[in-house]
TIZALUM-806653 format. One record per residue: x, y negated, z of N, C-alpha, C in turn; residue in three letters; residue number from 0. Coordinates in steps of 0.02 Angstrom, whole numbers, plus 50000, padded with zeros to 5 digits. Example, Ala and Ser with C-alpha at 12.3 -4.5 7.8 and 13.67 -1.06 7.14 Angstrom:
! TIZALUM-806653
nx, ny, nz, cax, cay, caz, cx, cy, cz, res, n
50660, 50284, 50390, 50615, 50225, 50390, 50660, 50165, 50390, ALA, 0 .
50642, 50112, 50354, 50684, 50053, 50357, 50645, 49998, 50394, SER, 1 .
END
This chain:
! TIZALUM-806653
nx, ny, nz, cax, cay, caz, cx, cy, cz, res, n
56168, 46441, 56485, 56121, 46395, 56453, 56149, 46375, 56386, MET, 0 .
56109, 46383, 56333, 56132, 46367, 56265, 56088, 46311, 56236, LYS, 1 .
56121, 46260, 56211, 56086, 46204, 56179, 56112, 46195, 56108, ILE, 2 .
56066, 46194, 56061, 56082, 46186, 55990, 56064, 46115, 55968, ILE, 3 .
56111, 46083, 55933, 56098, 46017, 55904, 56096, 46022, 55829, GLY, 4 .
56042, 46000, 55797, 56034, 46005, 55724, 56034, 45934, 55695, ILE, 5 .
56084, 45920, 55653, 56087, 45856, 55619, 56064, 45863, 55548, ASN, 6 .
56013, 45825, 55529, 55983, 45831, 55462, 56001, 45773, 55416, ALA, 7 .
56055, 45738, 55432, 56079, 45685, 55388, 56125, 45714, 55335, SER, 8 .
56117, 45694, 55272, 56160, 45720, 55218, 56227, 45683, 55213, PRO, 9 .
56242, 45638, 55259, 56301, 45596, 55252, 56364, 45626, 55284, ARG, 10 .
56359, 45688, 55307, 56418, 45721, 55334, 56449, 45685, 55392, GLY, 11 .
56515, 45679, 55390, 56552, 45647, 55445, 56538, 45573, 55451, SER, 12 .
56509, 45542, 55399, 56492, 45471, 55401, 56424, 45458, 55433, LYS, 13 .
56389, 45511, 55451, 56321, 45505, 55477, 56319, 45471, 55545, SER, 14 .
56278, 45419, 55550, 56268, 45386, 55614, 56222, 45428, 55659, GLN, 15 .
56177, 45465, 55628, 56135, 45511, 55667, 56178, 45565, 55700, THR, 16 .
56229, 45587, 55664, 56275, 45637, 55691, 56307, 45612, 55756, LEU, 17 .
56323, 45547, 55759, 56352, 45519, 55821, 56305, 45529, 55880, ARG, 18 .
56240, 45520, 55868, 56192, 45526, 55923, 56182, 45599, 55942, LEU, 19 .
56179, 45644, 55893, 56172, 45716, 55908, 56232, 45739, 55949, VAL, 20 .
56292, 45718, 55928, 56353, 45736, 55965, 56352, 45708, 56036, LYS, 21 .
56326, 45648, 56045, 56323, 45618, 56111, 56277, 45657, 56157, ALA, 22 .
56220, 45680, 56131, 56176, 45722, 56171, 56211, 45786, 56192, VAL, 23 .
56244, 45818, 56144, 56279, 45881, 56158, 56336, 45870, 56208, LEU, 24 .
56369, 45813, 56203, 56423, 45798, 56250, 56395, 45791, 56321, GLU, 25 .
56338, 45757, 56327, 56305, 45751, 56392, 56284, 45819, 56419, GLY, 26 .
56260, 45862, 56374, 56239, 45929, 56395, 56298, 45970, 56419, ALA, 27 .
56355, 45964, 56383, 56415, 46001, 56405, 56439, 45976, 56472, ARG, 28 .
56433, 45910, 56482, 56452, 45881, 56547, 56409, 45912, 56603, GLU, 29 .
56348, 45929, 56586, 56303, 45960, 56635, 56312, 46034, 56642, GLY, 30 .
56358, 46063, 56602, 56374, 46134, 56609, 56346, 46180, 56556, GLY, 31 .
56314, 46152, 56505, 56284, 46194, 56453, 56334, 46212, 56399, ALA, 32 .
56322, 46268, 56366, 56358, 46286, 56306, 56320, 46255, 56248, GLU, 33 .
56356, 46223, 56202, 56323, 46188, 56147, 56348, 46210, 56079, THR, 34 .
56306, 46199, 56028, 56326, 46214, 55959, 56295, 46161, 55914, GLU, 35 .
56335, 46134, 55869, 56313, 46084, 55821, 56301, 46117, 55753, LEU, 36 .
56243, 46104, 55723, 56225, 46132, 55658, 56216, 46074, 55608, VAL, 37 .
56254, 46077, 55553, 56245, 46029, 55498, 56195, 46059, 55450, ASP, 38 .
56133, 46038, 55456, 56078, 46068, 55418, 56089, 46061, 55343, LEU, 39 .
56120, 46007, 55321, 56126, 45994, 55250, 56179, 46037, 55216, CYS, 40 .
56217, 46074, 55255, 56265, 46121, 55226, 56234, 46190, 55216, LYS, 41 .
56173, 46199, 55239, 56141, 46264, 55234, 56096, 46269, 55173, LEU, 42 .
56088, 46330, 55148, 56044, 46344, 55092, 55977, 46367, 55120, ASP, 43 .
55929, 46322, 55124, 55863, 46338, 55150, 55811, 46318, 55098, ILE, 44 .
55778, 46367, 55070, 55730, 46354, 55016, 55664, 46328, 55043, LYS, 45 .
55625, 46298, 54999, 55559, 46272, 55017, 55511, 46329, 55034, TYR, 46 .
55470, 46319, 55084, 55416, 46366, 55099, 55368, 46368, 55039, CYS, 47 .
55347, 46429, 55019, 55300, 46434, 54963, 55229, 46452, 54987, ASN, 48 .
55218, 46450, 55053, 55152, 46462, 55083, 55124, 46531, 55066, ALA, 49 .
55168, 46581, 55060, 55144, 46648, 55043, 55113, 46685, 55102, CYS, 50 .
55128, 46661, 55164, 55101, 46689, 55226, 55129, 46758, 55243, ALA, 51 .
55183, 46778, 55209, 55213, 46843, 55225, 55238, 46845, 55298, THR, 52 .
55265, 46790, 55322, 55290, 46788, 55391, 55233, 46798, 55442, CYS, 53 .
55173, 46777, 55424, 55116, 46788, 55469, 55100, 46862, 55477, PHE, 54 .
55112, 46899, 55423, 55095, 46970, 55422, 55152, 47014, 55448, ALA, 55 .
55215, 46992, 55435, 55272, 47036, 55450, 55321, 47007, 55500, THR, 56 .
55320, 46941, 55510, 55369, 46908, 55552, 55434, 46893, 55516, GLY, 57 .
55437, 46908, 55451, 55497, 46896, 55411, 55480, 46854, 55350, ARG, 58 .
55528, 46814, 55329, 55519, 46773, 55269, 55541, 46812, 55208, CYS, 59 .
55511, 46796, 55150, 55528, 46830, 55088, 55595, 46807, 55060, VAL, 60 .
55619, 46749, 55082, 55681, 46723, 55056, 55742, 46751, 55093, TYR, 61 .
55795, 46763, 55056, 55859, 46783, 55085, 55906, 46723, 55079, ASP, 62 .
55905, 46680, 55129, 55947, 46621, 55129, 55973, 46608, 55199, ASP, 63 .
55993, 46547, 55214, 56024, 46533, 55279, 55973, 46519, 55334, ASP, 64 .
55909, 46521, 55318, 55859, 46504, 55368, 55858, 46552, 55427, PHE, 65 .
55859, 46617, 55413, 55850, 46665, 55467, 55903, 46660, 55521, ASP, 66 .
55966, 46650, 55501, 56019, 46644, 55551, 56008, 46584, 55596, GLU, 67 .
55988, 46527, 55567, 55974, 46468, 55608, 55912, 46479, 55650, LEU, 68 .
55862, 46510, 55621, 55800, 46523, 55657, 55812, 46566, 55719, TYR, 69 .
55854, 46616, 55713, 55870, 46659, 55770, 55907, 46619, 55824, GLN, 70 .
55950, 46572, 55803, 55984, 46529, 55852, 55933, 46486, 55889, LYS, 71 .
55884, 46459, 55852, 55833, 46418, 55883, 55792, 46458, 55933, ILE, 72 .
55773, 46519, 55913, 55733, 46561, 55957, 55773, 46584, 56018, LEU, 73 .
55839, 46587, 56011, 55880, 46611, 56066, 55907, 46558, 56112, GLY, 74 .
55897, 46494, 56095, 55926, 46441, 56136, 55878, 46421, 56192, CYS, 75 .
55904, 46383, 56240, 55864, 46356, 56294, 55842, 46285, 56279, ASP, 76 .
55885, 46249, 56242, 55870, 46180, 56226, 55886, 46164, 56154, GLY, 77 .
55847, 46118, 56125, 55853, 46103, 56053, 55854, 46027, 56044, LEU, 78 .
55906, 46003, 56009, 55912, 45932, 55992, 55901, 45925, 55917, VAL, 79 .
55852, 45885, 55898, 55838, 45873, 55827, 55857, 45802, 55809, LEU, 80 .
55897, 45794, 55756, 55918, 45728, 55735, 55908, 45717, 55661, GLY, 81 .
55881, 45658, 55643, 55871, 45641, 55573, 55870, 45566, 55565, SER, 82 .
55899, 45539, 55511, 55888, 45469, 55495, 55816, 45459, 55471, PRO, 83 .
55794, 45398, 55471, 55728, 45380, 55447, 55733, 45366, 55372, ASN, 84 .
55705, 45410, 55332, 55702, 45400, 55259, 55629, 45388, 55239, TYR, 85 .
55613, 45327, 55224, 55546, 45310, 55202, 55494, 45332, 55254, PHE, 86 .
55506, 45312, 55316, 55459, 45320, 55372, 55450, 45392, 55396, GLN, 87 .
55499, 45435, 55379, 55494, 45503, 55405, 55564, 45535, 55403, THR, 88 .
55566, 45600, 55419, 55630, 45636, 55421, 55656, 45650, 55351, VAL, 89 .
55718, 45672, 55347, 55746, 45690, 55282, 55712, 45753, 55255, THR, 90 .
55720, 45765, 55190, 55691, 45824, 55158, 55719, 45888, 55189, ALA, 91 .
55782, 45887, 55210, 55812, 45947, 55239, 55778, 45966, 55305, GLN, 92 .
55764, 45916, 55346, 55731, 45930, 55410, 55659, 45954, 55398, MET, 93 .
55624, 45922, 55351, 55555, 45942, 55338, 55553, 46014, 55310, LYS, 94 .
55602, 46032, 55269, 55604, 46099, 55242, 55613, 46151, 55298, THR, 95 .
55656, 46135, 55346, 55665, 46180, 55403, 55599, 46187, 55442, LEU, 96 .
55567, 46132, 55456, 55504, 46134, 55494, 55451, 46175, 55458, VAL, 97 .
55445, 46166, 55392, 55395, 46203, 55353, 55408, 46278, 55355, ASP, 98 .
55471, 46298, 55357, 55487, 46369, 55359, 55473, 46400, 55427, ARG, 99 .
55457, 46360, 55477, 55445, 46385, 55544, 55370, 46393, 55560, MET, 100 .
55331, 46405, 55508, 55258, 46410, 55518, 55239, 46466, 55566, ALA, 101 .
55274, 46522, 55562, 55260, 46578, 55607, 55273, 46558, 55679, ASP, 102 .
55324, 46517, 55690, 55341, 46495, 55758, 55287, 46452, 55789, ALA, 103 .
55255, 46411, 55748, 55201, 46369, 55776, 55139, 46411, 55788, VAL, 104 .
55123, 46458, 55744, 55065, 46502, 55754, 55073, 46543, 55818, HIS, 105 .
55134, 46564, 55832, 55147, 46607, 55891, 55174, 46567, 55950, CYS, 106 .
55180, 46501, 55942, 55205, 46458, 55996, 55271, 46484, 56024, GLN, 107 .
55318, 46498, 55979, 55379, 46532, 55998, 55430, 46488, 56034, LEU, 108 .
55419, 46423, 56037, 55465, 46381, 56075, 55440, 46368, 56146, LEU, 109 .
55387, 46404, 56166, 55361, 46398, 56234, 55416, 46414, 56284, THR, 110 .
55424, 46371, 56334, 55474, 46380, 56386, 55541, 46347, 56370, GLY, 111 .
55549, 46324, 56308, 55611, 46289, 56289, 55602, 46214, 56300, LYS, 112 .
55658, 46179, 56299, 55658, 46106, 56308, 55693, 46074, 56249, TYR, 113 .
55672, 46014, 56231, 55701, 45981, 56173, 55701, 45906, 56179, GLY, 114 .
55734, 45874, 56132, 55735, 45802, 56126, 55753, 45784, 56054, CYS, 115 .
55749, 45720, 56038, 55762, 45699, 55969, 55803, 45635, 55968, SER, 116 .
55840, 45626, 55913, 55877, 45565, 55901, 55868, 45545, 55828, VAL, 117 .
55873, 45480, 55816, 55864, 45456, 55747, 55899, 45389, 55738, ALA, 118 .
55914, 45374, 55676, 55939, 45308, 55657, 55896, 45283, 55600, THR, 119 .
55896, 45216, 55591, 55855, 45186, 55538, 55888, 45121, 55515, ALA, 120 .
55874, 45102, 55454, 55900, 45040, 55427, 55867, 44979, 55457, GLY, 121 .
55808, 44989, 55486, 55772, 44936, 55521, 55756, 44962, 55591, SER, 122 .
55726, 44922, 55634, 55710, 44946, 55702, 55651, 44995, 55700, PRO, 123 .
55660, 45052, 55667, 55604, 45099, 55658, 55626, 45171, 55671, ALA, 124 .
55677, 45180, 55712, 55698, 45249, 55727, 55643, 45287, 55765, SER, 125 .
55600, 45250, 55800, 55546, 45281, 55838, 55496, 45318, 55794, GLY, 126 .
55491, 45299, 55730, 55446, 45336, 55685, 55469, 45408, 55679, GLU, 127 .
55535, 45419, 55677, 55562, 45486, 55669, 55565, 45523, 55735, VAL, 128 .
55589, 45491, 55788, 55591, 45526, 55852, 55521, 45545, 55875, THR, 129 .
55473, 45501, 55862, 55404, 45517, 55880, 55378, 45578, 55843, GLY, 130 .
55395, 45581, 55779, 55374, 45639, 55738, 55408, 45703, 55763, TYR, 131 .
55473, 45700, 55773, 55510, 45760, 55794, 55488, 45784, 55862, LEU, 132 .
55475, 45739, 55908, 55452, 45760, 55974, 55382, 45790, 55970, ASN, 133 .
55341, 45764, 55926, 55274, 45793, 55917, 55280, 45864, 55889, LYS, 134 .
55328, 45874, 55843, 55340, 45941, 55815, 55362, 45989, 55870, ILE, 135 .
55409, 45967, 55912, 55434, 46009, 55966, 55378, 46030, 56013, LEU, 136 .
55337, 45982, 56033, 55281, 45998, 56077, 55232, 46044, 56042, ILE, 137 .
55220, 46032, 55979, 55174, 46074, 55941, 55197, 46146, 55936, GLY, 138 .
55262, 46157, 55938, 55290, 46225, 55935, 55293, 46257, 56004, PHE, 139 .
55275, 46218, 56056, 55273, 46246, 56123, 55326, 46221, 56170, GLY, 140 .
55374, 46182, 56146, 55429, 46159, 56188, 55409, 46099, 56231, ALA, 141 .
55447, 46088, 56283, 55439, 46029, 56326, 55489, 45976, 56303, ASN, 142 .
55466, 45915, 56294, 55509, 45861, 56268, 55534, 45818, 56326, VAL, 143 .
55600, 45809, 56327, 55632, 45770, 56380, 55636, 45696, 56364, VAL, 144 .
55644, 45679, 56299, 55649, 45609, 56280, 55677, 45600, 56211, GLY, 145 .
55701, 45539, 56196, 55728, 45524, 56131, 55778, 45466, 56136, GLU, 146 .
55818, 45459, 56084, 55864, 45402, 56078, 55868, 45383, 56005, ALA, 147 .
55870, 45319, 55992, 55873, 45296, 55922, 55903, 45227, 55916, GLY, 148 .
55924, 45211, 55856, 55955, 45146, 55845, 55953, 45127, 55771, ALA, 149 .
55961, 45062, 55760, 55974, 45036, 55693, 56047, 45015, 55692, SER, 150 .
56090, 45052, 55658, 56162, 45036, 55658, 56178, 44966, 55633, PRO, 151 .
56133, 44936, 55596, 56145, 44869, 55569, 56140, 44815, 55622, ARG, 152 .
56109, 44831, 55677, 56101, 44782, 55731, 56159, 44789, 55779, ILE, 153 .
56199, 44737, 55789, 56259, 44741, 55831, 56243, 44768, 55901, PRO, 154 .
56282, 44817, 55921, 56276, 44844, 55989, 56225, 44899, 55997, GLY, 155 .
56181, 44909, 55947, 56128, 44959, 55956, 56155, 45031, 55957, GLU, 156 .
56203, 45046, 55915, 56229, 45114, 55913, 56264, 45132, 55978, MET, 157 .
56302, 45085, 56004, 56338, 45097, 56067, 56289, 45110, 56124, GLU, 158 .
56236, 45070, 56127, 56185, 45079, 56179, 56149, 45145, 56169, ALA, 159 .
56135, 45163, 56106, 56100, 45225, 56092, 56143, 45285, 56109, ALA, 160 .
56209, 45281, 56097, 56253, 45335, 56115, 56254, 45347, 56190, GLU, 161 .
56253, 45294, 56229, 56250, 45301, 56301, 56184, 45334, 56322, GLU, 162 .
56130, 45312, 56291, 56065, 45342, 56306, 56063, 45415, 56286, LYS, 163 .
56093, 45431, 56228, 56094, 45500, 56204, 56135, 45544, 56251, ALA, 164 .
56190, 45519, 56276, 56231, 45558, 56324, 56190, 45573, 56386, PHE, 165 .
56155, 45522, 56412, 56113, 45532, 56471, 56055, 45580, 56456, ALA, 166 .
56032, 45578, 56394, 55978, 45623, 56373, 56002, 45696, 56375, LEU, 167 .
56065, 45707, 56355, 56092, 45775, 56360, 56096, 45799, 56431, GLY, 168 .
56115, 45755, 56477, 56117, 45774, 56547, 56047, 45789, 56573, GLU, 169 .
55998, 45748, 56552, 55928, 45759, 56573, 55901, 45824, 56545, SER, 170 .
55921, 45841, 56485, 55899, 45904, 56453, 55922, 45964, 56494, LEU, 171 .
55985, 45963, 56516, 56012, 46018, 56557, 55974, 46021, 56623, VAL, 172 .
55963, 45964, 56653, 55928, 45962, 56718, 55857, 45990, 56712, GLU, 173 .
55823, 45971, 56658, 55754, 45995, 56648, 55753, 46070, 56638, ALA, 174 .
55801, 46097, 56601, 55804, 46169, 56590, 55817, 46205, 56656, ILE, 175 .
55864, 46179, 56696, 55881, 46211, 56759, 55822, 46212, 56807, ARG, 176 .
55786, 46156, 56809, 55732, 46148, 56857, 55665, 46174, 56830, GLU, 177 .
55665, 46196, 56766, 55603, 46215, 56733, 55550, 46160, 56743, LYS, 178 .
55571, 46100, 56726, 55529, 46041, 56737, 55463, 46045, 56699, LYS, 179 .
55410, 46023, 56732, 55344, 46024, 56702, 55323, 45952, 56687, VAL, 180 .
55295, 45940, 56628, 55270, 45875, 56608, 55194, 45881, 56600, TYR, 181 .
55156, 45858, 56649, 55083, 45870, 56650, 55048, 45849, 56586, PRO, 182 .
55067, 45792, 56557, 55033, 45770, 56496, 55047, 45816, 56438, GLU, 183 .
55108, 45845, 56436, 55125, 45892, 56383, 55092, 45959, 56395, GLN, 184 .
55083, 45978, 56458, 55051, 46042, 56474, 54981, 46046, 56446, GLU, 185 .
54945, 45990, 56447, 54878, 45990, 56419, 54879, 46002, 56344, GLU, 186 .
54928, 45972, 56309, 54936, 45984, 56237, 54953, 46057, 56224, VAL, 187 .
54999, 46084, 56265, 55018, 46155, 56257, 54957, 46200, 56264, HIS, 188 .
54916, 46186, 56313, 54857, 46227, 56325, 54811, 46226, 56264, ARG, 189 .
54800, 46166, 56237, 54757, 46158, 56178, 54787, 46194, 56117, GLU, 190 .
54852, 46187, 56108, 54884, 46219, 56050, 54881, 46295, 56056, MET, 191 .
54894, 46322, 56115, 54891, 46395, 56124, 54821, 46422, 56110, ARG, 192 .
54771, 46386, 56133, 54702, 46409, 56122, 54684, 46404, 56048, GLU, 193 .
54706, 46350, 56016, 54691, 46341, 55944, 54721, 46397, 55903, HIS, 194 .
54785, 46411, 55914, 54817, 46462, 55873, 54796, 46533, 55893, PHE, 195 .
54780, 46544, 55956, 54753, 46609, 55976, 54690, 46624, 55936, ARG, 196 .
54646, 46575, 55932, 54583, 46585, 55895, 54595, 46592, 55820, ARG, 197 .
54642, 46551, 55794, 54656, 46554, 55722, 54684, 46623, 55703, LEU, 198 .
54730, 46648, 55743, 54759, 46714, 55728, 54706, 46769, 55736, VAL, 199 .
54664, 46762, 55786, 54611, 46811, 55796, 54565, 46815, 55736, GLN, 200 .
54550, 46756, 55707, 54506, 46753, 55648, 54538, 46788, 55588, MET, 201 .
54605, 46789, 55586, 54640, 46817, 55529, 54679, 46880, 55547, ASN, 202 .
54656, 46916, 55598, 54694, 46972, 55625, 54707, 47028, 55575, LYS, 203 .
54663, 47037, 55526, 54673, 47090, 55477, 54727, 47073, 55426, ASP, 204 .
54741, 47009, 55417, 54792, 46987, 55371, 54857, 46970, 55407, LEU, 205 .
54851, 46937, 55464, 54910, 46914, 55500, 54927, 46964, 55555, TRP, 206 .
54944, 47024, 55536, 54952, 47079, 55584, 55009, 47068, 55633, THR, 207 .
55065, 47042, 55609, 55121, 47027, 55654, 55101, 46977, 55708, HIS, 208 .
55068, 46923, 55688, 55049, 46872, 55736, 54995, 46897, 55784, GLU, 209 .
54950, 46938, 55759, 54899, 46966, 55803, 54930, 47011, 55856, HIS, 210 .
54979, 47051, 55836, 55014, 47093, 55884, 55052, 47051, 55935, GLU, 211 .
55080, 46996, 55913, 55115, 46951, 55959, 55067, 46926, 56013, HIS, 212 .
55009, 46901, 55993, 54962, 46874, 56042, 54935, 46928, 56088, TRP, 213 .
54925, 46988, 56062, 54905, 47044, 56105, 54959, 47059, 56156, LYS, 214 .
55021, 47057, 56133, 55078, 47076, 56176, 55086, 47028, 56234, ARG, 215 .
55072, 46963, 56223, 55080, 46914, 56277, 55016, 46903, 56316, ILE, 216 .
54965, 46942, 56298, 54903, 46940, 56337, 54858, 46882, 56320, GLY, 217 .
END
């Protein structure tokens, strides 16, 4: 079982979000998973230019660090996304990664995977980011186990969040092992699969790679 943790804070070792991502991964290791931490801000990932080449070929036109990380995401069983709250949303680095994964959402390539999110904020608003990230995970086909967040400025919040994040890592491993089903998320998955199946079918002459994908999975 492989679980990838992606930290999108630009603060390096000083990152409070990093503490929470590490706590989730520590909990996952305690549960028996192999883990890997990715510092997103050290990678060279260019902005998506909406050329739609990936829809037609399955490959991006850019030669940067995205593809290596993308293959890790596609190959893992569990995914932990972490970002501080910058002006009511994720950092630019995290949003850039999400935008480059357009082919993954069209093909629902995270189907069968499990994920969770962590965030920190200068005010009690970490939920704005964890809510967004979990919605992204579900939109890509993954099952969401939960979230953990804190405002480091509030005494005791980080310590409590680290404990919750550790437990979240354990829950992530358990969900993967048991292939846990979340009925409310299953309905969203069904709607997303049908939406993108129809969208790709409408564009089958242009989006040949994606059309072949949907044909292949029936």
